[in-house]
N, C-alpha and C positions, 0 to 999 in steps of 0.2 A: 717855467720857473718851478723849482721844487716847492711842493706844498700848495701850489695855486690850483684853482678850480675854474673850469670853463662854465660860463653862464650864458643864457639867452636873454637879451634885453628886448623888450617890446616897446615900440613907440607908436603914437597916433599921428597921422598926417592929415591935416584938415582939408587940404585941396588936392584932389587927384591929379590935377595938371602940374603939380610941383614935382611929380615923379619923373625921373629921367628915363624915358622909354627908348632903350637902344635897339628895339625891334621895329621902331617907327621910322620909315625912310625919310619923311619930312623932318623929323627931329634930327636924324643923322646929318642931313644936308645942312640944317641950321647950325650944327656943331662943327661942320667941316669934316665929317667922318664918313668913311665908306664901310659897308658891312665887313669887308675883309680886315679893317682896322680893329673891329670889335672882337673878332674871333682869333686874332693873331696871337701867336705864342711868343712874340717879341715883347717881353715884359717891360723893358725900358720904355717902349713906345706906349703900351697900354697904361703904364703908371703915369706917363706925361699927360695923356688926354684925360685920365681919371682925375688927376689933380686940377686940370683946367675946368672940368665939369663941376668938381666939388666947389670951386671958387664962384660958380654961378648960382649955387643953391641959396635960396632964401629960407633959413631954418626957423623963421618966426612961427610958421604953421606946424612945427614939429613939437610934440609934447611927450614926455616920458610916461610910460604906463607902469611897467614892473620889470623885475629881473627874476628869472627862474634858474636854479642850478641845472646844468645840463648833464644828463647821463646818456649812455650809449643807447638806451631803450626809449629815450624821450621821443614822443610822436613827431615832433618837428624835425628832429635829426633823422629819424627813420624815413619820413616823407622826402626830405632833401636827398637822402642817399638813393632812394628809388627814382627821384626825378632826374638826378644827374648820373644815374646808373653806376654807382660806386658802392662797393661792399664796405660795411662798417667792420673794421678790425677790432676784435675784442681782446 
């Protein structure tokens, strides 16, 4: 949108077991997913299971911390870029 800015929101999650760990085989089995489902480029399929997982989340343990305007040199953006091996276009 013209004039809009991207921001980074930070939340605190009280219980670590509330995180959906898609790298945990037991968790995948419980969700009826296979590893190939998680890395698939079939976005219609991944959106469907993401919506299903989202419906299972109990958000009561989630609290808002803060919002920071996001710039291309923000440390979190740089770290994410390095982690997923993607160049930041300036």
